[in-house]
C-alpha positions in Angstrom: 2.2 -7.1 -3.0 5.8 -6.0 -2.8 7.0 -3.6 -0.2 10.2 -1.7 -0.5 11.7 0.1 2.5 14.6 2.5 1.9 15.9 5.8 3.1 12.8 7.4 4.7 10.6 5.9 1.9 8.0 3.1 1.7 6.8 1.8 -1.6 3.8 -0.6 -1.9 3.5 -2.2 -5.3 0.5 -4.3 -5.9 -1.1 -6.3 -8.7 -4.3 -5.3 -10.4 -6.1 -8.1 -8.5 -4.8 -6.7 -5.2 -6.1 -3.3 -6.1 -9.5 -4.9 -6.7 -9.3 -6.4 -3.2 -8.6 -2.9 -1.7 -11.5 -1.6 -3.8 -13.8 -4.1 -2.1 -12.6 -3.0 1.4 -10.3 -6.0 1.9 -6.8 -5.6 3.5 -3.6 -6.8 1.9 -0.7 -8.2 3.9 2.7 -9.7 3.5 4.5 -11.7 6.1 8.3 -12.2 6.4 10.2 -14.1 9.1 13.3 -12.4 10.5 15.4 -14.0 13.2 12.5 -15.8 14.8 10.1 -12.8 14.6 7.3 -12.4 12.1 7.2 -9.0 10.3 3.7 -8.3 8.9 3.1 -5.4 6.5 -0.5 -4.6 5.7 -2.5 -2.1 3.7 -6.0 -1.3 5.0 -8.5 0.7 2.9 -10.3 1.6 6.1 -8.6 4.9 6.8 -10.9 7.7 8.2 -8.9 10.7 7.2 -8.2 12.2 3.8 -4.5 11.2 4.3 -2.6 8.0 4.7 -1.5 6.9 8.2 1.2 4.5 9.4 1.0 2.4 12.5 3.8 0.3 13.9 3.0 -2.3 16.6 5.4 -4.7 18.3 4.8 -7.6 20.5 7.0 -10.4 21.7 6.9 -12.5 18.5 5.6 -10.1 15.8 6.1 -6.6 14.4 3.2 -5.0 12.4 3.5 -2.1 10.0 0.1 -1.0 8.8 -0.7 1.6 6.2 -4.2 3.0 6.6 -5.6 4.6 3.4 -9.0 6.2 2.9 -11.3 4.8 0.2 -10.8 8.0 -1.8 -7.1 7.2 -2.3 -8.0 3.6 -3.4 -10.5 5.1 -5.9 -7.9 7.6 -7.2 -5.4 4.8 -7.7 -8.0 2.8 -9.5 -9.2 5.7 -11.7 -5.7 6.6 -12.9 -5.6 3.4 -15.0 -2.4 1.9 -16.2 0.2 4.3 -14.8 3.6 4.1 -13.2 2.9 7.3 -11.2 0.8 5.8 -8.4 -0.2 7.9 -5.4 2.3 9.5 -3.1 2.0 11.2 0.3 4.4 12.3 3.1 3.4 10.5 6.3 5.2 11.4 9.5 8.4 12.3 7.6 8.3 9.1 5.4 7.5 9.3 1.7 4.8 6.6 1.1 3.8 5.6 -2.4 1.2 3.1 -3.7 1.6 1.7 -7.2 0.0 -0.9 -9.4 2.6 -3.1 -11.2 2.1 -2.1 -14.8 3.8 -5.3 -16.1 0.6 -7.2 -15.2 -1.9 -4.5 -15.4 -4.6 -4.9 -18.1 -6.3 -1.6 -17.4 -6.2 1.0 -20.1 -3.9 4.1 -20.0 -6.0 7.1 -19.0 -5.5 10.1 -21.3 -5.0 13.3 -19.4 
């Protein structure tokens, strides 16, 4: 999973296999070390609302950014097939988007 953070926007781009993990209720995460601290970004398909939610937690050695998404959004992303559009929502003033990397996506394009 690649995570891009820029100008009030977060983009989570995953592989088709990672989408499969989310579909089976497994979390995705990426860890990066910055100046002696570990920055952990995760996507959890265990959101309880209809909307996405962001959580930021800091402790002495680690910083966690967690995106909680409801199963319905995972299903929507899965159902759209091979598409660059993904799913977007505004969360606490931040534009959040989930996309599947189409370069390695074997799913068919869904006709609309």
